[in-house]
C-alpha atoms as a printed R data frame, in Angstrom:
    type eleno elety resid chain resno       x      y       z
1   ATOM     1    CA   UNK     A     1 -36.660 11.642 -25.734
2   ATOM     2    CA   UNK     A     2 -37.835 14.057 -28.388
3   ATOM     3    CA   UNK     A     3 -37.997 14.011 -32.146
4   ATOM     4    CA   UNK     A     4 -36.061 11.789 -34.485
5   ATOM     5    CA   UNK     A     5 -32.317 12.325 -34.587
6   ATOM     6    CA   UNK     A     6 -29.128 10.358 -34.677
7   ATOM     7    CA   UNK     A     7 -28.679 10.957 -30.966
8   ATOM     8    CA   UNK     A     8 -32.152  9.857 -29.845
9   ATOM     9    CA   UNK     A     9 -33.372  6.619 -28.343
10  ATOM    10    CA   UNK     A    10 -34.223  5.505 -31.871
11  ATOM    11    CA   UNK     A    11 -30.518  5.351 -32.658
12  ATOM    12    CA   UNK     A    12 -29.908  3.145 -29.650
13  ATOM    13    CA   UNK     A    13 -32.905  0.982 -30.520
14  ATOM    14    CA   UNK     A    14 -31.655  0.602 -34.090
15  ATOM    15    CA   UNK     A    15 -28.109 -0.129 -32.979
16  ATOM    16    CA   UNK     A    16 -28.548 -3.878 -32.963
17  ATOM    17    CA   UNK     A    17 -30.206 -3.982 -36.392
18  ATOM    18    CA   UNK     A    18 -27.626 -1.639 -37.905
19  ATOM    19    CA   UNK     A    19 -24.796 -3.892 -36.776
20  ATOM    20    CA   UNK     A    20 -24.993 -5.703 -40.096
21  ATOM    21    CA   UNK     A    21 -22.512 -4.387 -42.634
22  ATOM    22    CA   UNK     A    22 -25.093 -3.786 -45.350
23  ATOM    23    CA   UNK     A    23 -27.342 -1.771 -43.065
24  ATOM    24    CA   UNK     A    24 -24.425  0.393 -41.966
25  ATOM    25    CA   UNK     A    25 -23.406  1.121 -45.554
26  ATOM    26    CA   UNK     A    26 -27.001  1.954 -46.481
27  ATOM    27    CA   UNK     A    27 -27.257  4.520 -43.691
28  ATOM    28    CA   UNK     A    28 -23.869  6.035 -44.509
29  ATOM    29    CA   UNK     A    29 -24.760  6.218 -48.205
30  ATOM    30    CA   UNK     A    30 -27.977  8.061 -47.380
31  ATOM    31    CA   UNK     A    31 -26.097 10.609 -45.276
32  ATOM    32    CA   UNK     A    32 -23.567 11.212 -48.050
33  ATOM    33    CA   UNK     A    33 -26.235 11.498 -50.740
34  ATOM    34    CA   UNK     A    34 -28.340 13.953 -48.778
35  ATOM    35    CA   UNK     A    35 -25.464 16.245 -47.841
36  ATOM    36    CA   UNK     A    36 -24.192 16.217 -51.442
37  ATOM    37    CA   UNK     A    37 -27.697 17.046 -52.630
38  ATOM    38    CA   UNK     A    38 -28.086 19.929 -50.197
39  ATOM    39    CA   UNK     A    39 -24.657 21.599 -50.363
40  ATOM    40    CA   UNK     A    40 -22.701 20.128 -53.273
41  ATOM    41    CA   UNK     A    41 -20.358 17.232 -53.878
42  ATOM    42    CA   UNK     A    42 -17.062 18.904 -52.949
43  ATOM    43    CA   UNK     A    43 -16.130 17.895 -49.376
44  ATOM    44    CA   UNK     A    44 -13.685 20.809 -49.108
45  ATOM    45    CA   UNK     A    45 -16.639 23.182 -49.494
46  ATOM    46    CA   UNK     A    46 -19.217 21.060 -47.683
47  ATOM    47    CA   UNK     A    47 -18.450 20.307 -43.996
48  ATOM    48    CA   UNK     A    48 -21.468 18.007 -43.640
49  ATOM    49    CA   UNK     A    49 -20.297 15.930 -46.583
50  ATOM    50    CA   UNK     A    50 -16.774 15.852 -45.188
51  ATOM    51    CA   UNK     A    51 -18.095 14.438 -41.920
52  ATOM    52    CA   UNK     A    52 -20.245 11.866 -43.717
53  ATOM    53    CA   UNK     A    53 -17.311 10.670 -45.819
54  ATOM    54    CA   UNK     A    54 -15.102 10.475 -42.715
55  ATOM    55    CA   UNK     A    55 -17.627  8.192 -41.006
56  ATOM    56    CA   UNK     A    56 -17.965  6.058 -44.142
57  ATOM    57    CA   UNK     A    57 -14.219  5.544 -44.385
58  ATOM    58    CA   UNK     A    58 -14.036  4.693 -40.678
59  ATOM    59    CA   UNK     A    59 -16.592  1.934 -41.353
60  ATOM    60    CA   UNK     A    60 -14.447  0.648 -44.255
61  ATOM    61    CA   UNK     A    61 -17.048  1.583 -46.834
62  ATOM    62    CA   UNK     A    62 -15.586  1.075 -50.340
63  ATOM    63    CA   UNK     A    63 -14.514  4.238 -52.171
64  ATOM    64    CA   UNK     A    64 -16.728  3.260 -55.119
65  ATOM    65    CA   UNK     A    65 -19.775  3.257 -52.832
66  ATOM    66    CA   UNK     A    66 -18.865  6.682 -51.487
67  ATOM    67    CA   UNK     A    67 -18.413  8.141 -54.964
68  ATOM    68    CA   UNK     A    68 -21.708  6.648 -56.139
69  ATOM    69    CA   UNK     A    69 -23.544  8.120 -53.151
70  ATOM    70    CA   UNK     A    70 -22.096 11.568 -53.913
71  ATOM    71    CA   UNK     A    71 -23.065 11.339 -57.587
72  ATOM    72    CA   UNK     A    72 -26.576 10.265 -56.642
73  ATOM    73    CA   UNK     A    73 -26.924 13.405 -54.553
74  ATOM    74    CA   UNK     A    74 -25.513 15.732 -57.195
75  ATOM    75    CA   UNK     A    75 -27.489 14.078 -60.002
76  ATOM    76    CA   UNK     A    76 -24.356 12.996 -61.873
77  ATOM    77    CA   UNK     A    77 -25.112  9.279 -62.182
78  ATOM    78    CA   UNK     A    78 -25.255  8.502 -65.925
79  ATOM    79    CA   UNK     A    79 -28.566  7.182 -67.176
80  ATOM    80    CA   UNK     A    80 -30.414  7.728 -63.879
81  ATOM    81    CA   UNK     A    81 -32.506 10.740 -62.919
82  ATOM    82    CA   UNK     A    82 -33.469 11.131 -59.290
83  ATOM    83    CA   UNK     A    83 -36.316 13.363 -58.181
84  ATOM    84    CA   UNK     A    84 -36.021 15.211 -54.888
85  ATOM    85    CA   UNK     A    85 -39.348 14.972 -53.036
86  ATOM    86    CA   UNK     A    86 -40.632 15.955 -49.601
87  ATOM    87    CA   UNK     A    87 -43.601 14.056 -48.167
88  ATOM    88    CA   UNK     A    88 -45.513 15.307 -45.136
89  ATOM    89    CA   UNK     A    89 -47.340 12.716 -43.051
90  ATOM    90    CA   UNK     A    90 -49.185 11.966 -39.857
91  ATOM    91    CA   UNK     A    91 -48.361  9.005 -37.651
92  ATOM    92    CA   UNK     A    92 -50.261  7.451 -34.746
93  ATOM    93    CA   UNK     A    93 -51.488  9.890 -32.081
94  ATOM    94    CA   UNK     A    94 -51.229 12.822 -34.509
95  ATOM    95    CA   UNK     A    95 -47.425 12.753 -34.671
96  ATOM    96    CA   UNK     A    96 -46.033 14.865 -37.512
97  ATOM    97    CA   UNK     A    97 -43.542 13.266 -39.916
98  ATOM    98    CA   UNK     A    98 -41.519 14.746 -42.781
99  ATOM    99    CA   UNK     A    99 -39.777 12.460 -45.268
100 ATOM   100    CA   UNK     A   100 -36.921 13.627 -47.496
101 ATOM   101    CA   UNK     A   101 -36.750 11.341 -50.530
102 ATOM   102    CA   UNK     A   102 -34.654 10.755 -53.625
103 ATOM   103    CA   UNK     A   103 -36.297  8.434 -56.118
104 ATOM   104    CA   UNK     A   104 -36.136  7.383 -59.755
105 ATOM   105    CA   UNK     A   105 -39.788  6.271 -59.649
106 ATOM   106    CA   UNK     A   106 -42.169  8.619 -57.819
107 ATOM   107    CA   UNK     A   107 -45.245  6.410 -58.295
108 ATOM   108    CA   UNK     A   108 -43.500  3.428 -56.730
109 ATOM   109    CA   UNK     A   109 -42.151  5.458 -53.822
110 ATOM   110    CA   UNK     A   110 -45.418  7.162 -52.881
111 ATOM   111    CA   UNK     A   111 -47.301  3.859 -53.153
112 ATOM   112    CA   UNK     A   112 -44.859  2.110 -50.833
113 ATOM   113    CA   UNK     A   113 -44.872  5.015 -48.357
114 ATOM   114    CA   UNK     A   114 -48.682  5.037 -48.248
115 ATOM   115    CA   UNK     A   115 -48.668  1.290 -47.615
116 ATOM   116    CA   UNK     A   116 -46.219  1.622 -44.699
117 ATOM   117    CA   UNK     A   117 -48.214  4.478 -43.175
118 ATOM   118    CA   UNK     A   118 -51.589  2.768 -43.542
119 ATOM   119    CA   UNK     A   119 -50.419 -0.419 -41.866
120 ATOM   120    CA   UNK     A   120 -49.089  1.604 -38.935
121 ATOM   121    CA   UNK     A   121 -52.092  3.851 -38.393
122 ATOM   122    CA   UNK     A   122 -50.715  6.871 -40.242
123 ATOM   123    CA   UNK     A   123 -51.541  8.697 -43.442
124 ATOM   124    CA   UNK     A   124 -49.959 10.868 -46.111
125 ATOM   125    CA   UNK     A   125 -50.854 14.555 -45.768
126 ATOM   126    CA   UNK     A   126 -50.975 17.487 -48.154
127 ATOM   127    CA   UNK     A   127 -48.015 19.739 -48.842
128 ATOM   128    CA   UNK     A   128 -47.609 22.233 -46.010
129 ATOM   129    CA   UNK     A   129 -49.681 20.341 -43.462
130 ATOM   130    CA   UNK     A   130 -46.814 19.749 -40.997
131 ATOM   131    CA   UNK     A   131 -43.818 21.593 -42.451
132 ATOM   132    CA   UNK     A   132 -44.620 24.672 -40.350
133 ATOM   133    CA   UNK     A   133 -44.004 22.628 -37.198
134 ATOM   134    CA   UNK     A   134 -40.277 22.307 -37.979
135 ATOM   135    CA   UNK     A   135 -37.301 24.597 -38.471
136 ATOM   136    CA   UNK     A   136 -33.844 24.035 -39.922
137 ATOM   137    CA   UNK     A   137 -30.992 23.930 -37.420
138 ATOM   138    CA   UNK     A   138 -27.420 22.729 -37.290
139 ATOM   139    CA   UNK     A   139 -26.474 20.150 -34.671
140 ATOM   140    CA   UNK     A   140 -22.878 19.455 -33.636
141 ATOM   141    CA   UNK     A   141 -22.033 16.622 -31.272
142 ATOM   142    CA   UNK     A   142 -18.813 16.620 -29.228
143 ATOM   143    CA   UNK     A   143 -17.429 14.179 -26.722
144 ATOM   144    CA   UNK     A   144 -17.030 15.670 -23.249
145 ATOM   145    CA   UNK     A   145 -13.579 14.083 -23.196
146 ATOM   146    CA   UNK     A   146 -12.460 16.184 -26.172
147 ATOM   147    CA   UNK     A   147 -13.518 19.676 -25.128
148 ATOM   148    CA   UNK     A   148 -14.124 21.685 -21.974
149 ATOM   149    CA   UNK     A   149 -17.264 23.695 -21.346
150 ATOM   150    CA   UNK     A   150 -15.446 27.042 -21.368
151 ATOM   151    CA   UNK     A   151 -14.501 26.531 -24.993
152 ATOM   152    CA   UNK     A   152 -18.134 25.942 -25.919
153 ATOM   153    CA   UNK     A   153 -19.081 29.359 -24.567
154 ATOM   154    CA   UNK     A   154 -16.542 30.922 -26.944
155 ATOM   155    CA   UNK     A   155 -18.352 29.456 -29.964
156 ATOM   156    CA   UNK     A   156 -21.117 31.327 -31.789
157 ATOM   157    CA   UNK     A   157 -23.876 28.856 -30.965
158 ATOM   158    CA   UNK     A   158 -27.540 29.222 -30.056
159 ATOM   159    CA   UNK     A   159 -27.649 26.665 -27.273
160 ATOM   160    CA   UNK     A   160 -26.152 23.434 -25.992
161 ATOM   161    CA   UNK     A   161 -27.219 20.503 -23.863
162 ATOM   162    CA   UNK     A   162 -25.482 17.555 -22.234
163 ATOM   163    CA   UNK     A   163 -26.548 14.018 -23.084
164 ATOM   164    CA   UNK     A   164 -24.641 11.246 -21.347
165 ATOM   165    CA   UNK     A   165 -20.979 11.931 -22.230
166 ATOM   166    CA   UNK     A   166 -21.643 14.338 -25.093
167 ATOM   167    CA   UNK     A   167 -22.241 18.019 -25.689
168 ATOM   168    CA   UNK     A   168 -25.049 18.666 -28.196
169 ATOM   169    CA   UNK     A   169 -24.617 22.100 -29.784
170 ATOM   170    CA   UNK     A   170 -27.419 23.869 -31.639
171 ATOM   171    CA   UNK     A   171 -26.299 26.399 -34.253
172 ATOM   172    CA   UNK     A   172 -27.791 28.475 -37.029
173 ATOM   173    CA   UNK     A   173 -27.646 26.481 -40.298
174 ATOM   174    CA   UNK     A   174 -25.421 29.036 -42.030
175 ATOM   175    CA   UNK     A   175 -22.890 28.850 -39.174
176 ATOM   176    CA   UNK     A   176 -22.616 25.064 -39.142
177 ATOM   177    CA   UNK     A   177 -19.691 25.074 -41.599
178 ATOM   178    CA   UNK     A   178 -17.616 27.767 -39.907
179 ATOM   179    CA   UNK     A   179 -18.047 26.315 -36.417
180 ATOM   180    CA   UNK     A   180 -17.271 22.817 -37.693
181 ATOM   181    CA   UNK     A   181 -14.093 24.147 -39.312
182 ATOM   182    CA   UNK     A   182 -12.986 25.810 -36.057
183 ATOM   183    CA   UNK     A   183 -13.400 22.549 -34.159
184 ATOM   184    CA   UNK     A   184 -11.730 20.443 -36.858
185 ATOM   185    CA   UNK     A   185  -8.735 22.783 -36.911
186 ATOM   186    CA   UNK     A   186  -8.347 22.091 -33.199
187 ATOM   187    CA   UNK     A   187  -8.312 18.345 -33.992
188 ATOM   188    CA   UNK     A   188 -11.596 17.826 -32.154
189 ATOM   189    CA   UNK     A   189 -13.700 14.932 -33.382
190 ATOM   190    CA   UNK     A   190 -17.216 16.038 -34.241
191 ATOM   191    CA   UNK     A   191 -20.426 14.572 -35.515
192 ATOM   192    CA   UNK     A   192 -23.418 16.499 -36.734
193 ATOM   193    CA   UNK     A   193 -25.695 17.657 -39.493
194 ATOM   194    CA   UNK     A   194 -27.987 20.397 -40.681
195 ATOM   195    CA   UNK     A   195 -31.573 19.218 -40.577
196 ATOM   196    CA   UNK     A   196 -35.121 19.811 -39.466
197 ATOM   197    CA   UNK     A   197 -35.961 19.901 -35.767
198 ATOM   198    CA   UNK     A   198 -39.453 20.271 -34.260
199 ATOM   199    CA   UNK     A   199 -40.459 23.632 -32.813
200 ATOM   200    CA   UNK     A   200 -42.625 21.796 -30.296
201 ATOM   201    CA   UNK     A   201 -43.130 18.133 -29.486
202 ATOM   202    CA   UNK     A   202 -46.148 15.853 -29.112
203 ATOM   203    CA   UNK     A   203 -46.106 13.762 -25.949
204 ATOM   204    CA   UNK     A   204 -46.617 10.049 -26.563
205 ATOM   205    CA   UNK     A   205 -47.247  7.463 -23.858
206 ATOM   206    CA   UNK     A   206 -46.243  3.813 -23.894
207 ATOM   207    CA   UNK     A   207 -49.476  2.809 -25.604
208 ATOM   208    CA   UNK     A   208 -48.415  4.541 -28.815
209 ATOM   209    CA   UNK     A   209 -44.633  4.639 -28.488
210 ATOM   210    CA   UNK     A   210 -43.953  1.164 -29.900
211 ATOM   211    CA   UNK     A   211 -46.238  1.830 -32.883
212 ATOM   212    CA   UNK     A   212 -44.508  5.111 -33.664
213 ATOM   213    CA   UNK     A   213 -41.000  3.711 -33.215
214 ATOM   214    CA   UNK     A   214 -41.845  0.797 -35.499
215 ATOM   215    CA   UNK     A   215 -43.254  3.162 -38.140
216 ATOM   216    CA   UNK     A   216 -40.176  5.413 -38.005
217 ATOM   217    CA   UNK     A   217 -37.862  2.420 -38.373
218 ATOM   218    CA   UNK     A   218 -39.771  1.124 -41.402
219 ATOM   219    CA   UNK     A   219 -39.661  4.520 -43.085
220 ATOM   220    CA   UNK     A   220 -36.000  5.011 -42.205
221 ATOM   221    CA   UNK     A   221 -35.145  1.650 -43.788
222 ATOM   222    CA   UNK     A   222 -36.807  2.448 -47.126
223 ATOM   223    CA   UNK     A   223 -34.232  2.834 -49.894
224 ATOM   224    CA   UNK     A   224 -35.765  6.016 -51.322
225 ATOM   225    CA   UNK     A   225 -36.178  7.807 -47.987
226 ATOM   226    CA   UNK     A   226 -33.055  9.734 -47.074
227 ATOM   227    CA   UNK     A   227 -34.191 11.380 -43.833
228 ATOM   228    CA   UNK     A   228 -37.106 11.015 -41.426
229 ATOM   229    CA   UNK     A   229 -38.058 13.922 -39.164
230 ATOM   230    CA   UNK     A   230 -40.715 13.745 -36.461
231 ATOM   231    CA   UNK     A   231 -41.961 15.709 -33.452
232 ATOM   232    CA   UNK     A   232 -42.834 13.092 -30.834
233 ATOM   233    CA   UNK     A   233 -41.591 12.853 -27.272
234 ATOM   234    CA   UNK     A   234 -42.047  9.652 -25.300
235 ATOM   235    CA   UNK     A   235 -43.156 10.255 -21.711
């Protein structure tokens, strides 16, 4: 298992906790807000946002919640100003962590993040300390039941892997939208996002794995933290 992504062991570990309705809506809201922040609030022009909204509707998330999450990302909520902040951190065993945050109170957010890190054996780093360890990539997830391998080779992708019953496609960020559109036009269900992935991973043994997983879950559950990226691999 490497890094922190929706398709990692962390997702499976969090599955039980996320079964609660409120937790599901919180995660979906974060996805919508972040994609609206990054590429705009029009789902017709933003494939990532379109996918996030589709998942929210499938979970019966109220339309008002969806609209609020979009407005939070685009900065259109009246009377509230959100700051977009990136924090770079170190976790146990020297694991690199990047946090993408949206907050209306930077002092509160950084104080709470420092507290979480300190209790888990981590610390907040300076700007640029771990960012160089990551690169932006698009990830598209397809069910093996929905597409054959020959079709994947016809797509303009960088690489793909097979995980359980899914194809995991890696694409250049600027091609995420066009490839997603091709698949959607063929009525193929897709999941995915554009985000940071580690260039290399840090191997972590069982002694540290529970500490790191617990830290990632705490950070991921914080209201102001939209995305958590890390570079660990449990061996």
